[in-house]
C-alpha positions, 0 to 999 in steps of 0.5 A: 241965925236970928230968932224967927218970929211969926207975925200974925194979924189978929183982930181985937175982937172976933164974933164967931160966925158960920162963915169959914175963916180964911187961913192966915196966908202971905205971912212974913217972918222977920228976925230981930234985926228986921231982916227976913228969915226962913219960916220957923216950923210952928211946932218948933216955934212953940218949943222955942217960945216955951223955952224962952218963957222958962227963962222969964222971971214971970214963969218962975213966980208963984203965979206962973207955977200955979198956971203950969200946975193947972195946965198939967192937971187939966191935961190929965183930966182931959186925957182921962175923959178922952180915953174913957169916952173913946173906950165906951164908944167902942171906937178904939177897936180897929175893926170899927175903923176898918169897917167904917171905911168900907161902909159896914159900920157907922160907929166911927163916923157918929163919934167923929161927927158928935165930937166935931159938933160938940167942939163947934158948939163949945168954940162958938160959946167961947168966942162970945164968953171968953173972947181973949182965950178964944183968940189965943187958941185960934191964933195958935191953931191958925199959925200951924196952917199959915205956911201950908198950901191946900195941896200938901194939906189934902195930900197929908190928910189922904196919907193919914187916912191910909194909915188909919185904914192900915193900922185901925187907929189914928194919932189921938187913939193910939195911946188909948189902944195901948192902954186898952191892950189892943194887939199890935197897938204898940207897933202902931205907936212905934210907927207913929214916932218913926213917922214924926222923927222922919218928918222932923228931918225932911221938913226943912227940905220940903217946906219951900214946896208947901207954901200957901196961896191965897184962898177965898172963903165960900159961905157954908153951914154946919149941919153935923147935928142933923147928919148925926140924927139921920145916921142914927135913924138909918143905922141905930148904934145898938145894932153896930156894937161889937159882939159881946158888948151890951148897949148902955152897960159896956157901951154908950152911944158913940155920938154922945161919947164924941160930944163929950170929947168935943166939950173938952175944947172948953178946958183946952181953951181956958186952961191950956190956951190951945185947941184939941189935937194930938199929932204935934205931941209926936213931934215933941216926943221924937224931938227929944232923942233927935236933939241930943224873921218870919214869912211875909204872911205872918209879918203882915199884922206887924207891918200893918200896925207899924206902917199904918202908924208911920203914915198916920203921923207923917201924913198928919204932920204934912197936913198940919193936923190930924183927926182931932186937929182938923176934924174937931178943932179946924172945922169948929174954927171954920178953917177952910183948909181943915174942911178940905183936909177932912174929906181927904182924910176919909178919902184915903181910908175909903180908897185903901180900905176897899182896895185892901178888902177886895184883895184880902178880906180875911186879913182886913176884917177879922184875923188881925184884930179878932 
C-alpha cells in the first residue's frame, strides 16, 4: 500500500479571531501515485513522518540534533511545571474531581477554566507574533479532527467523562498522581494503557463509521475569565481546599495554577510545534509492544481505577482529544468540535457521578481515596 498523506489546506496567514474555526472536513487522502487510499490515523501519520524525518539527512545534522535536544528539554520543563501546578492546585486528589461532578467543590472547574483561558490568551498572541509556529501547531491539532464526525467526538468525550468520574483522574493527570503516590493511580495508568491498546486494534474497523460531515461555525465569544471571577465570588477557593491544607502555603488558587498550565502553550508551540494534549501519548506507549481474588466489595476500588483509566483513554482517542487536547488547545484554537466535546466530557462525569453517588455515596466520596 502506498504511503498515505493527508492534504491540508492552510491559508498563508491567519489572524486569530473570536469566531470558531470550522474543523478541516472533506479531506482527501492520496497516495504517492495519485490514487486514493484509506485515511491514515493521525497519531500513526505523525509516527510515520517522524520515522521518515529520522532517515532524512537534515535530521542527522547538528542543527537537527539541536532542535531535538531543545524539544526534549522543553518537554521536561513543561512536565515539571504541569505537575507542580496540578499538585499545588490540589486538583490531583481524586475527591476533588468526583465532588466537582456532583457540584460539591469547584476547584477542578476553576483550574480547568484558568488553564483554558490562559491557553486562549497565549494562542491568540502566538497567532499574531509567531504566525508560522502558530500555523504549524494549528494544522497539527486540526488534522486529528478532520476525519471525525461530531457524534463520535461527543460520544468519546462522554465516555472520557465517565472514566474521569470512576477513576478520579484524567489522561494528563494520571502520571502526576502516580508520582504523588495517590492510591490506585497505577491501576488507572494500566487501565489507560489498555484502553489505548484496544483502540489501536479496533480503530481501522470503526473508522469508516466515524467520518465527518460539513459543519457551519456560529459566532461565539470566550468569556471564561469572567466566569472564573463569578465562581470565585460565590465559591472562594480557600474554603474548598482539602482538610489539612493551608491556603497560600501548601495550596495556591486553582485558577492561577490553571493559567500557568495554559501558558505552557507558548513553549509547546515555539519549541515542539504542537499544542497541549496528553491522550495521544498513550497511543505512543502502547504501540511499542503492539508493534513487535477477593469479593466484589473489596475489588471495587481496583476496578474503579482500572475501568476509569480504560474509559478515559479509550474515550479520549475516540473523541480525538482529552481534557487538555479539547479543553485547553481545541477551545483556545476555536475548534467547533472541541466546543461540543467539552460539554460532552463534563456531561458524562456529571451523569455517572450523580448515579454513582445516589447508589453508593460511601464509596464515591470517602472510602476509596481517604
